[in-house]
N, C-alpha and C positions, 0 to 999 in steps of 0.2 A: 536232609533226607533221612532223618531219624526214624521215620515210619516206613521206609522202603522195605519191601519183602526181601528176606534173606533165605537162601536154601543152603544148608550145611550138610555135607557128606563126610562122615568120619566114623571109623570103626568103633570108637568109644564115645558116648555122650559126654559133653563137657561137665554136665551136672555131677558125674561120678568123681570129678576132681575136687568138688567143694569140700570134701572131708579133709583134703590135704592143704587147702588154702583157697584163695580167690579163683573163680572161674567165670568166664564170660558166657552167660546164658541169657537170651532175650526172648521176649514174647512174640516178636514179629518174625521169628525164624522158624522155618520148617526143618526139623532135624531128621536125617536118615542116618541113624546111629545104632550101635549095638546090633540087636537081632534084625533091625530094620535097615541096616546099612546097604547101600547100593553104590557100586563103583561109578565114577563119573561117566565112563564110556558105556555103561549099561542103562543109564537113566533115560527115560522117555522125556526129553526136554520140551518137546512140543506140548505134551500134556501138562507138564509142570508150568510152563509159561501161560497156558490157557487158564490153569487153576488160579494163577495170580493176576490174571487180566493183562498180561504183558504181550503186546502185539509187535512192538518194535525192538528187535534184539540189539539195535544200535544203542539202546538205553540200558543195556545189561553189562555189568562188569563181572568177569569170572576171576577169582583169586585162588590160585593153587598154592597150597602148602602141604603137599601130600607125599613128597619124597619119591615120586615116580618119574619115569622117563619123560622128560619135558617135550621131546619131539613127538612121542606117542600122544601126550595130552594135547599138544597143539593140533595134531591131526583130528583128534576126537572133537575138540572144541569147534574147529572150522567146519567139520562135517555137520555138527549140530546147528551151525549158523551164527555162532558167537564170534565177535570181532575184537572185543576189548578184553585183553587177558593180562594178568599179572602173575608172575612166577616168583614166589617169595625166596626160594633158595636158588642161587646161581653159583655153584662152587667152582673154584679154580680147577684146572686139569690136575689129575692126580689126587684130588680130595673129594669128599662127599660120598653119598651112597646111591647116586643115580646119574643118568646122562643128562647134563644141563646144557643150556644154550651156550654158556661160556666155553664148555668143553668142545662143543660143535664148532664154534666160531674162532677159537683161539688159534689162528694160523701160525703164530710163532711156535707154539707148542707142537702143532702138527708137523711143521717143517723140521723142527729140531728132532722130533721123535723119528720121522721118516729117515732123515740123514744119519741119525744115530744107529738105526737098525739096518741100514743098507750095507 
């Protein structure tokens, strides 16, 4: 799948990092970066899939590495019709900079926290 279309949403274009060292920039990628940045939840995914000729969202993989609330991103992705999702960061409870699925699902931590605070 080296020719598969890629859509990348990031505040800063990876080409900006080339001055500091290697950066991954590919020709088959549509970048929404810098002044063209659009947040995942604000993107018109129907229009974007049409642009790339993608009719079956079951053939789409969404990869999140944006350090945002993962529950919020899950809801946004499901609303847009995406089913195959990967979340790169899944921090332990008490670590990280956002709400991750591990924090949501770690029942031992939740039980321990609740009994500790009661």
